[in-house]
TORRO-897058 format. One record per residue: residue in one letter; x, y negated, z of N, C-alpha, C in turn; residue number from 0. Coordinates in pm, whole numbers, plus 50000, padded with zeros to 5 digits. Layout:
N
A,X,Y,Z,X,Y,Z,X,Y,Z,NUM
...
//
This chain:
244
M,06702,66835,21809,06715,66929,21921,06658,67065,21877,0
S,06730,67167,21916,06686,67300,21874,06565,67342,21954,1
E,06504,67443,21900,06381,67491,21965,06412,67552,22101,2
D,06531,67609,22113,06566,67673,22241,06593,67568,22348,3
A,06651,67456,22306,06681,67350,22406,06553,67290,22461,4
K,06456,67274,22371,06328,67219,22416,06265,67311,22518,5
K,06273,67440,22495,06212,67534,22589,06282,67527,22725,6
D,06415,67510,22720,06488,67500,22848,06447,67376,22928,7
D,06425,67264,22853,06382,67140,22922,06247,67157,22987,8
V,06158,67224,22919,06022,67243,22973,06029,67328,23098,9
K,06114,67433,23093,06127,67519,23209,06184,67442,23327,10
E,06282,67359,23301,06345,67278,23410,06246,67185,23475,11
V,06162,67119,23392,06060,67026,23446,05959,67103,23529,12
A,05920,67222,23481,05823,67302,23554,05878,67346,23688,13
A,06007,67381,23687,06069,67425,23814,06077,67311,23914,14
T,06109,67195,23860,06117,67078,23949,05983,67048,24010,15
T,05876,67059,23929,05740,67030,23976,05700,67128,24084,16
E,05732,67256,24063,05696,67356,24162,05768,67330,24297,17
T,05897,67286,24286,05974,67259,24408,05911,67146,24488,18
V,05871,67040,24414,05806,66925,24480,05676,66968,24545,19
D,05596,67049,24476,05468,67093,24532,05489,67178,24656,20
A,05595,67261,24650,05623,67346,24767,05660,67264,24888,21
K,05738,67161,24865,05776,67073,24976,05657,67002,25033,22
S,05566,66963,24943,05447,66892,24989,05361,66982,25076,23
E,05354,67112,25039,05271,67203,25114,05331,67234,25252,24
T,05465,67242,25260,05530,67277,25387,05545,67158,25481,25
K,05535,67037,25432,05549,66916,25518,05432,66904,25612,26
P,05459,66892,25746,05347,66881,25842,05267,66754,25821,27
E,05140,66771,25842,05049,66656,25824,05064,66561,25942,28
T,05092,66439,25913,05111,66337,26018,04980,66263,26038,29
K,04946,66247,26167,04824,66175,26201,04860,66041,26264,30
P,04776,65946,26243,04803,65814,26308,04800,65827,26459,31
A,04891,65756,26521,04900,65761,26669,04770,65717,26731,32
E,04726,65797,26823,04601,65764,26891,04626,65663,27003,33
T,04546,65560,27006,04556,65458,27113,04499,65514,27242,34
D,04573,65491,27352,04528,65543,27482,04409,65463,27529,35
T,04294,65513,27498,04170,65444,27537,04097,65519,27646,36
A,04173,65597,27722,04109,65675,27829,04044,65582,27930,37
K,03923,65615,27969,03851,65534,28067,03910,65553,28206,38
P,03913,65445,28288,03967,65459,28424,03878,65550,28507,39
D,03942,65619,28599,03870,65712,28686,03791,65633,28790,40
T,03663,65629,28766,03579,65549,28857,03568,65611,28993,41
D,03597,65740,29003,03587,65807,29132,03707,65779,29222,42
A,03818,65731,29164,03938,65704,29245,03913,65588,29341,43
K,03961,65596,29465,03939,65492,29566,04026,65371,29537,44
Q,03962,65257,29537,04036,65132,29518,04094,65086,29651,45
P,04207,65017,29652,04266,64966,29778,04171,64869,29846,46
E,04151,64887,29977,04057,64804,30053,04128,64682,30111,47
A,04179,64598,30026,04254,64479,30071,04166,64383,30151,48
P,04045,64349,30108,03962,64256,30187,03931,64307,30327,49
E,03905,64438,30339,03873,64494,30469,03994,64490,30562,50
K,04111,64522,30508,04233,64515,30589,04261,64373,30635,51
K,04239,64279,30546,04261,64138,30581,04165,64094,30691,52
K,04039,64140,30681,03940,64106,30783,03980,64162,30919,53
N,04026,64288,30921,04068,64349,31047,04188,64277,31107,54
M,04279,64234,31022,04396,64163,31071,04356,64030,31135,55
I,04261,63961,31073,04214,63832,31127,04147,63854,31263,56
L,04065,63961,31273,03996,63989,31399,04096,64022,31510,57
R,04198,64100,31476,04299,64134,31577,04375,64010,31622,58
T,04404,63922,31528,04474,63798,31563,04390,63710,31655,59
L,04260,63700,31623,04170,63620,31706,04158,63678,31846,60
L,04148,63812,31854,04137,63878,31985,04263,63855,32068,61
L,04378,63863,32004,04504,63840,32074,04511,63696,32125,62
A,04466,63601,32041,04468,63460,32081,04377,63436,32200,63
I,04259,63502,32199,04164,63486,32310,04224,63541,32440,64
L,04289,63656,32430,04351,63717,32548,04461,63629,32605,65
V,04540,63570,32517,04649,63482,32562,04592,63359,32632,66
I,04487,63299,32572,04425,63180,32632,04363,63214,32767,67
A,04295,63329,32775,04233,63369,32902,04337,63391,33010,68
A,04448,63453,32973,04555,63476,33071,04615,63344,33119,69
A,04635,63251,33025,04691,63121,33062,04594,63045,33153,70
F,04465,63054,33123,04363,62987,33206,04362,63045,33347,71
A,04369,63179,33357,04368,63245,33489,04489,63204,33571,72
I,04605,63199,33507,04728,63159,33578,04718,63014,33625,73
K,04668,62927,33537,04653,62785,33572,04556,62768,33689,74
H,04445,62839,33683,04345,62830,33791,04403,62879,33923,75
H,04478,62986,33917,04541,63040,34039,04638,62938,34100,76
M,04717,62873,34016,04814,62773,34064,04742,62653,34126,77
L,04634,62608,34062,04560,62494,34115,04494,62528,34248,78
T,04442,62650,34259,04380,62694,34384,04483,62696,34497,79
N,04602,62746,34467,04708,62748,34567,04746,62606,34611,80
D,04754,62515,34514,04788,62375,34547,04680,62313,34636,81
F,04554,62344,34605,04444,62288,34684,04448,62341,34827,82
N,04468,62472,34842,04476,62530,34976,04595,62476,35054,83
E,04705,62454,34985,04823,62398,35052,04795,62255,35100,84
A,04725,62178,35017,04690,62042,35056,04596,62042,35177,85
L,04502,62137,35180,04412,62148,35296,04490,62181,35423,86
D,04587,62271,35412,04669,62306,35529,04747,62186,35580,87
L,04798,62107,35487,04872,61986,35526,04780,61888,35597,88
K,04658,61873,35545,04561,61781,35607,04527,61826,35749,89
E,04501,61957,35765,04466,62009,35897,04585,62001,35994,90
A,04706,62003,35938,04826,61993,36023,04858,61849,36059,91
G,04777,61755,36010,04800,61614,36041,04895,61544,35949,92
K,04941,61612,35844,05033,61549,35747,04951,61485,35636,93
I,04880,61379,35673,04784,61316,35582,04852,61257,35459,94
D,04965,61192,35477,05032,61126,35364,05074,61228,35257,95
V,05128,61342,35301,05170,61444,35205,05047,61507,35139,96
A,04942,61528,35218,04818,61585,35163,04756,61493,35060,97
I,04764,61363,35086,04708,61265,34991,04776,61276,34856,98
V,04908,61292,34855,04982,61303,34729,04934,61424,34649,99
K,04916,61536,34717,04872,61657,34648,04727,61644,34600,100
F,04640,61589,34685,04501,61573,34645,04487,61475,34529,101
E,04569,61371,34529,04565,61275,34417,04600,61344,34286,102
S,04703,61429,34289,04744,61501,34168,04633,61594,34121,103
L,04569,61664,34214,04461,61756,34178,04339,61681,34127,104
A,04308,61568,34188,04192,61489,34146,04207,61436,34004,105
E,04331,61416,33960,04356,61363,33827,04378,61474,33723,106
N,04441,61583,33763,04486,61684,33666,04408,61815,33669,107
A,04333,61840,33775,04258,61966,33783,04128,61954,33705,108
Y,04045,62056,33714,03917,62057,33643,03816,62136,33726,109
G,03690,62118,33690,03583,62194,33755,03569,62164,33903,110
N,03537,62268,33980,03513,62252,34124,03637,62207,34200,111
I,03754,62252,34156,03877,62212,34224,03895,62061,34214,112
K,03866,62005,34099,03878,61860,34079,03781,61785,34172,113
K,03656,61833,34178,03556,61767,34262,03591,61779,34411,114
Q,03630,61899,34451,03663,61919,34592,03787,61839,34631,115
A,03884,61830,34539,04004,61750,34568,03967,61602,34584,116
S,03875,61554,34501,03832,61414,34512,03763,61389,34646,117
Q,03678,61483,34688,03609,61468,34816,03706,61470,34934,118
E,03802,61563,34929,03901,61569,35037,03992,61447,35036,119
L,04021,61398,34918,04103,61277,34908,04031,61158,34970,120
L,03900,61151,34946,03820,61044,35008,03828,61052,35160,121
K,03817,61174,35215,03825,61192,35360,03963,61154,35413,122
C,04066,61188,35336,04203,61153,35377,04222,61001,35381,123
Y,04168,60932,35281,04179,60786,35280,04109,60727,35402,124
I,03991,60780,35433,03916,60730,35548,03992,60759,35678,125
E,04045,60880,35689,04118,60917,35809,04244,60834,35828,126
S,04306,60797,35716,04427,60716,35725,04397,60567,35740,127
G,04267,60531,35733,04228,60392,35750,04236,60310,35624,128
D,04257,60375,35508,04268,60302,35381,04129,60292,35317,129
Q,04051,60198,35366,03913,60183,35320,03907,60142,35172,130
K,04001,60062,35129,04000,60013,34990,04014,60129,34893,131
K,04112,60216,34918,04132,60330,34829,04015,60428,34836,132
A,03954,60438,34952,03837,60526,34966,03723,60477,34877,133
V,03702,60347,34877,03596,60290,34793,03630,60307,34645,134
E,03756,60286,34607,03798,60303,34468,03778,60448,34422,135
R,03811,60540,34509,03793,60681,34475,03646,60714,34457,136
L,03562,60658,34543,03419,60683,34535,03361,60623,34407,137
E,03409,60508,34367,03362,60447,34243,03401,60531,34122,138
K,03519,60593,34127,03561,60683,34018,03470,60805,34012,139
M,03438,60858,34128,03352,60976,34133,03212,60944,34081,140
A,03166,60821,34105,03032,60781,34058,03024,60781,33906,141
K,03138,60765,33838,03141,60763,33691,03165,60902,33632,142
D,03190,60998,33717,03218,61134,33671,03087,61210,33653,143
P,03050,61248,33530,02921,61318,33510,02915,61456,33574,144
S,03031,61514,33606,03030,61647,33667,02995,61643,33816,145
V,02998,61524,33875,02964,61509,34017,02812,61491,34029,146
S,02747,61578,34103,02601,61570,34116,02562,61454,34208,147
K,02434,61420,34204,02383,61312,34288,02397,61346,34436,148
T,02371,61471,34469,02382,61513,34609,02526,61501,34657,149
E,02621,61544,34575,02762,61534,34612,02805,61389,34629,150
L,02758,61304,34540,02793,61162,34549,02733,61098,34674,151
A,02608,61133,34703,02543,61079,34822,02614,61125,34949,152
Q,02658,61250,34951,02732,61300,35067,02863,61224,35087,153
C,02925,61186,34979,03049,61107,34989,03022,60968,35047,154
Y,02909,60908,35008,02873,60778,35065,02845,60792,35215,155
I,02786,60902,35255,02762,60923,35398,02894,60938,35473,156
V,02988,61011,35413,03121,61026,35475,03186,60890,35490,157
L,03171,60806,35388,03228,60672,35395,03156,60588,35500,158
G,03025,60609,35512,02950,60535,35612,02983,60577,35754,159
D,03030,60701,35771,03066,60751,35904,03206,60709,35948,160
A,03278,60640,35861,03416,60602,35893,03420,60518,36021,161
P,03508,60552,36116,03515,60478,36244,03551,60331,36227,162
S,03620,60298,36119,03662,60159,36099,03550,60069,36049,163
N,03434,60127,36017,03323,60045,35967,03261,59961,36078,164
N,03209,59848,36036,03121,59774,36126,02977,59815,36093,165
A,02882,59762,36167,02742,59804,36150,02692,59776,36008,166
A,02732,59660,35954,02685,59623,35820,02741,59718,35713,167
Q,02866,59756,35726,02925,59848,35629,02861,59986,35635,168
T,02840,60033,35758,02774,60163,35773,02636,60163,35709,169
K,02562,60058,35733,02428,60046,35676,02434,60043,35523,170
E,02533,59970,35469,02548,59958,35324,02573,60094,35258,171
Y,02664,60173,35315,02696,60303,35255,02583,60404,35273,172
Y,02517,60398,35389,02401,60485,35408,02291,60452,35308,173
K,02274,60324,35282,02168,60282,35187,02200,60332,35046,174
K,02328,60325,35008,02365,60377,34876,02337,60527,34867,175
A,02365,60597,34976,02337,60740,34978,02187,60766,34968,176
M,02108,60685,35038,01963,60704,35037,01904,60669,34900,177
D,01962,60572,34831,01914,60538,34696,01940,60652,34597,178
I,02045,60730,34622,02081,60839,34529,02008,60967,34564,179
A,02014,61007,34691,01951,61133,34734,01900,61118,34877,180
P,01784,61057,34896,01734,61029,35031,01710,61153,35116,181
E,01691,61267,35051,01657,61388,35127,01773,61440,35212,182
I,01895,61396,35185,02008,61452,35260,02041,61369,35385,183
L,01978,61253,35401,02006,61171,35520,01933,61228,35641,184
T,01996,61218,35755,01931,61258,35879,01835,61146,35922,185
P,01741,61176,36010,01650,61071,36057,01725,60952,36119,186
I,01833,60978,36193,01908,60868,36253,01970,60780,36146,187
Q,02024,60842,36039,02084,60764,35931,01978,60682,35857,188
R,01862,60739,35839,01753,60664,35776,01709,60546,35865,189
K,01712,60567,35996,01676,60461,36090,01776,60346,36082,190
V,01904,60378,36057,02006,60273,36043,01977,60188,35921,191
V,01936,60252,35812,01907,60179,35688,01778,60100,35703,192
D,01675,60162,35760,01544,60099,35772,01499,60102,35918,193
P,01517,59991,35991,01480,59989,36134,01333,60020,36159,194
S,01249,59998,36058,01105,60025,36077,01071,60173,36063,195
Y,01169,60251,36023,01145,60394,36005,01116,60458,36140,196
V,01008,60534,36146,00967,60599,36271,01030,60738,36277,197
L,01108,60759,36379,01174,60888,36394,01070,60997,36418,198
P,01082,61109,36350,00984,61216,36371,00996,61276,36510,199
K,00883,61318,36562,00884,61382,36694,00949,61520,36684,200
P,01025,61556,36783,01087,61689,36778,00980,61798,36782,201
P,01002,61906,36717,00901,62014,36718,00891,62075,36856,202
P,00774,62127,36891,00759,62191,37024,00849,62314,37033,203
P,00894,62345,37153,00983,62461,37168,00910,62591,37137,204
T,00982,62683,37087,00925,62815,37055,00914,62897,37184,205
P,00835,63004,37184,00826,63090,37305,00963,63144,37347,206
E,01047,63175,37253,01181,63224,37287,01262,63117,37358,207
E,01253,62993,37308,01326,62883,37371,01274,62855,37512,208
L,01142,62863,37530,01083,62842,37663,01129,62951,37760,209
A,01132,63075,37712,01176,63186,37799,01322,63169,37838,210
E,01405,63125,37743,01547,63105,37772,01566,62992,37873,211
A,01486,62885,37859,01496,62773,37951,01456,62815,38094,212
K,01350,62894,38106,01307,62941,38237,01411,63032,38302,213
K,01473,63112,38219,01577,63202,38269,01695,63122,38326,214
M,01736,63022,38251,01847,62938,38296,01812,62864,38425,215
E,01686,62816,38432,01642,62746,38553,01642,62838,38674,216
A,01599,62963,38654,01597,63060,38764,01738,63092,38811,217
E,01833,63103,38717,01972,63131,38754,02031,63015,38834,218
M,01997,62892,38797,02048,62775,38868,01991,62769,39010,219
L,01860,62799,39023,01798,62797,39155,01857,62905,39245,220
A,01887,63020,39187,01947,63129,39266,02087,63091,39313,221
E,02161,63022,39228,02297,62979,39264,02291,62875,39376,222
E,02196,62782,39365,02180,62680,39470,02141,62745,39604,223
A,02056,62848,39599,02013,62917,39722,02132,62986,39789,224
K,02221,63043,39707,02340,63108,39763,02430,63005,39834,225
I,02443,62891,39774,02527,62786,39833,02468,62739,39966,226
K,02335,62721,39969,02270,62678,40092,02282,62783,40201,227
A,02269,62909,40164,02278,63017,40264,02417,63028,40323,228
A,02517,62996,40244,02655,63007,40291,02701,62882,40364,229
K,02622,62776,40363,02665,62649,40421,02685,62658,40573,230
P,02595,62717,40651,02619,62724,40798,02748,62796,40832,231
A,02777,62905,40762,02900,62979,40791,03021,62896,40753,232
T,03009,62824,40647,03121,62739,40604,03144,62628,40706,233
D,03034,62569,40757,03049,62460,40856,03109,62513,40986,234
A,03069,62634,41025,03121,62693,41149,03270,62723,41134,235
L,03310,62765,41017,03450,62793,40993,03533,62667,40999,236
K,03477,62560,40948,03549,62432,40951,03566,62380,41095,237
A,03467,62416,41184,03472,62366,41323,03580,62432,41405,238
I,03631,62546,41361,03738,62614,41435,03866,62536,41420,239
P,03934,62508,41534,04059,62432,41521,04164,62504,41438,240
G,04232,62428,41358,04337,62482,41273,04287,62529,41139,241
T,04155,62515,41116,04101,62553,40984,04047,62430,40918,242
K,04040,62440,40790,03988,62326,40714,03861,62367,40646,243
//
């Protein structure tokens, strides 16, 4: 190879090297992709799911309570109307129809309406002369814990006052009442149960009662005096012929 060719080769290699270096210098520097490691914003408000759920449960419970209260009020109103209607039937003398209504209330009602219906039903049985059913009803009431001792004793007294009773039956029911609540019996009823019981003396009259009695006595005496004073004139009138 000639000396000139060698020089040309060296120049070509040098030019190529410079071109490569120039490209390397102009090429943008690439950096590795940065991983998104940004921290979450702690100041941002998180969704309050538990609180919303709690409020929803409270609203549901409140709605359920309102519905139950409304249903209870409507039921109580209907039962009260039925009880009053049964009382009207009883007072009107329709005992058989009243008994049907009181029986339904005594079995299906609650609270005071149930107790009052049982008591009225007992009276209806007695009034209709059905002593057997009256006793059965009273036995049911005796097992009811909501019926107080005083109420039960009063029912036995009502049964003892039944016109269809004989002396022994009256004494038996009064005695049951006295065993439960002796304080509600009258002295006469206690005397029926225990003949040895000494009736209490009546209390002395009050000054007001004495004054009223004297006033009534004075009015009666004045009326009698008027009648006596008018008697001669009345007799003379009768003596005239044609008059009576």
